[in-house]
N, C-alpha and C positions, 0 to 999 in steps of 0.2 A: 504335680506338679514343678518345677525349680521354676522359681521367680525370677527372672531376668533383670540385671540392673538396669536402673530405667534412664536419661541419660541428664548429667545436673552440669548445669551450672550454677556459676560461684560468685558472690553477689556480696558485697560489703555493706552492710546498714550504715557503718559510720565506722570513722577511726579504733585502732584499741586505745585504752588506757598506754600504753608506751605509745604509739603512736603520735596522739595529744601533749604530751608529755616533753615528746622531742617535737612537734609543729611550736609548743609555748617556751620553750630553747631556741627555738631557732629565730624567734619572733622578740625574744628577748639580744641576741646576737643583733640581729641587724636594725635595733633599736639606739645603741649605742652608738650618742656622737652624734646624734639627732640632737634640735633641740625640743623643750622639754612638753612644751604643749601636742608637738607631732608626737613624742614618747610615750605621752600618757595617752592619749586619744585610740593609739594603735595599738595598746597597750589593751586596754579596754573589747577591742577589737576582736582580741585575738583570745583572751580569756571569756566572751562571752560564746565564742564559736565552739572553744575548746567545751565550755558547760553544756552548752547543748546535745552536744554529739552525744554525750557521757548520757543523757537526761533518759534512753530509751535503756538503759540499759540497766542502767541503775534501777531501775523503777520495777522493771521484769524481775530481776534480781532478787531485789524486797520482798518481792511476791511471794518469790521460790522460797525464800525464808519464813516465810509469815505461814505457809501453808503448811513447809514441811514441822512445824513448831505446834501447827494445829491438830493434825495428823498424827504426829507422835505423842497430843495428849489424850487422843484416842484412844491410842497401844495402850498408854501405864492404864489411863482409867475404866477401860470397859474389857481389856485385854481379851481382845477375840480371836476364836482357834485358828491355829497356824492353816495358811491357807483361803482362810473365807475372807472376801471382799467387806470391808467395812465403810462404811460412809459418816467423816468426818464433820464435825459439829462443827460454823464459819458462824461468826457475828454477823449480827442483821446488818452495816454497812456492806456485808459484801452478800448481799441477795443472790442468787441470781447465777452464782458460782457454783463450783460442785469438784469438791474433794474425798476420794475416796483411797484405804493403800489397805496394801494386806502385806501379811508376812509369811516368809518363806523358807523351806529349810533351801540350802544350793543342790544339795543332791534332788531334791523333786524340781528345780530348773533345767540342771544336766537333763536328767531325767523325761521328764513332762515338758520342756517349759512355761511359759504363764498364759495364758487367755485370759485374759479381766479385761471389764471396760470396751474403750476400743481398740485396742492392741490386742496381737494377737506375738506373742516371744516364740523364738524356737527352739527344740528343745536341741541338747549340745550348745547352752549357752550357760556362759559362765562370768563371776565376776572378778574383776580386779581391782585392786587386791580381793585376793579371793578368802572368807568368810565365810562360817557356818550358815548364820540364818541373815536373811535380808529384807530388806522392807521393801517397795515400790507404793509411791504416791503416783496417784493415777487425777487431773485436771483436765476441767470442760471450763471454760472460763463463762460460756454464753455472752452476755451481751456487754461482760468486760470486757471482747477481745479486740476488738479498734483499741481499748485504753490504752491495752500494756502493747500492743505488736500493730505496726502496721508500715509498710512494705509501698515508697513510692512507685508512682504506677502501677499500684492494682488494688482490687478490691477485697475482702473478706467477702465472702457468701456462704465460708461455713464458721461455726466456731474453730477459736483456739483452743487443742487439748493437748496433752503432754504426760509423759509421766518421771520420776526420778528416782534414784533406786539410792538407797540408804544401808550404813551398815547397821542389822538389828540382834548386834547378838547380845546388847544390853543397851535398852529400849531405857531406860534410865539415865543412864550417862546424859550429862549436858552436853559436853561437844559428841554431835552426830559425823561421821565421814560420810561422804558423798561416794558410791561407785559407779564403773563403768563396767559396757555389760560386752564380751563377744562371743557374737554366735557364731562365730566359725566362718564366716564369710555368707548366712542365709538372711535374709532380709526381716525385719520385723511390718507387721501388715498392719497398718494403718486405717481401720472403717471409721468413715467420719458418719455424724448422722445426717439424716433428712437429710440427704444428697442424691435421694430417688430421679432428680428432675436434671443431672449431670447429664442420664446416657441420653438427651437429645442431641441431636446431630451438630446444631447453630452453636453449644454449649461447650459440647464435648472436645470439640478441636482449640476451643481457646482456653479452657482452663488449665491448674496446673497448681501444684504439690508445692507448696513450702515449705521448710526445716526450717523455724528460728533456733538457733544456736547460743550457747551461754554468753559467748565470746562478743557479742553483738554482733554479728555475720547471719546470713542465709543459705540456702539454696534452692533452688526452683531444680523439679523436675518435672518430664511430663508426667500425667496419671494413666496407669496401666488399664487398671479398670474403673468402671462410675465410682464415684463416691470411696476408692480404693488407696493408697498410697504407702507406699515404704520408704524405711529410714534401717539404716544401721549401729543407731545408739540410741540414747534414751534424748529428749527436747521434748520442744513444742513445735507443734501443728497446726498447717491449716490448707485450706485451699483458696486459691485466687486466683481473678481472673483479670483482664486488663483492663482498664478504663477508658470510656470513650473520648473520643476527642471532644473538645467540648467546641461544636462547630455551628452552637444556635445566633451568638451574634452576628458571627462571619455570613452567615444564611441567611436573617433578618435586615440587616446591611444592604444586601445584593438585592433583596425585595423593595424594599422599600427605595433604594437610589432608581429600581425599574419605575415601580408606581411612579413615581415622584418626577420620573423623566414624560410620562407616558400625558401622567395631570397637566402638565405644565403647557403641553404640546395642546392637550387639548382646551385647557383655560385659554390659550391665548390665540388658537384659532376660533373658537366661540366669542371673542373678544374683538379680533377683526373683524367677523361675519357682523358682529349688531354694530361696531362704529359703519360697517357699508351701508347696512340695514340704515341708518338712522339717515343715513348723508344721503341716498337716495329718495328718504323722506322727504326728507329736506326740499330736497331741488324739487320736487314732485307738486309741494304745499307751495313753494315760490313759486313754479311756470301757472298753477289757476290762477295761484292770486294776481300775478298780472294777464292773466289771460282775464281773467274779470271786469280788471281793473282797467283795460285799453280804453284809448280812444283813438288814438290814428289805428287805421287800416296797416297790415301788412301788407308787403308785394316781396316776390320772389325778384333778387336780378342777379340772374347766374346764380350759385352755391349760396347768395345770404341773401338773408332773410330782415326786411328792410323797412321800415316805417312811413307811412304814404298817408297825403289827406286829400279825403274825398271832396270836401267841401271847403276854400276856402272863405277862412270864418270873415277876415276883417279887408273891406272893399280897400283899395287903392284911391288919395285924398290929395289931387295937386296941392300943395304949399302956397299961399297965395304971394304972391310977389315976386316968388322966382321966373314968370313970363315977362 
């Protein structure tokens, strides 16, 4: 069954070297005529941006050169049979990464293709330029994947795997030539390890295949089958999923504001009720004390309660000499 080519989105990870050089040149032209302080400051910012954009490409490129060197050392030292996949020995500081190499005749690649590691290269594939023998170096970056490759807004949910094709006509040659592949329009399938969970409905609709190119760009494509991606040439590949937006702080702020508002209302109501209760108790105590200590009787005059003396305490005495 012929696989259909998935929809592809092209995205640049960072500008290419030529674009960065153009940016740096533009900065120099704009800064001409400015005072020294602004000139130095803006030039430093341009240089920092340029170096940072090249960091990912330079790092992955140096890794590819290192992996190719170890793979060809294994070919020279152990001389594995043609068509046999051999695991290259890596230093301890690259533990967790797996590299293997296979040497093929171009005739076999044309007739049978190459089905090794996680990749299936279809028949009727030829190298460009044409060579008699070629070597395919396979990589599985394992826990080093996110160190060398990352995608803004996405998370890797699979190891980064890749393969590179080299001229193996003379493996002892210090200068190894990199080759490209022409699959005559047929896709190269990549079966990622430990991806059975991608078949579930909630994840299947969100996962995307990503191809990291050597020039620092990447391509996002839809995944046709669970754990299977397709490509037309060599490179590095992985499976990604969009990052969820961090709603935690916003959500907590809303909850905290609502709880604080209602808490303030409850505290205010409790304080107001307590004040009324205390005031009522004070009034009752004062009335009780007044009733216990009162000397005069009380009489109601209309709607008013007024004190009234029951007995006259002092008899009036006529002052002498008045009459």
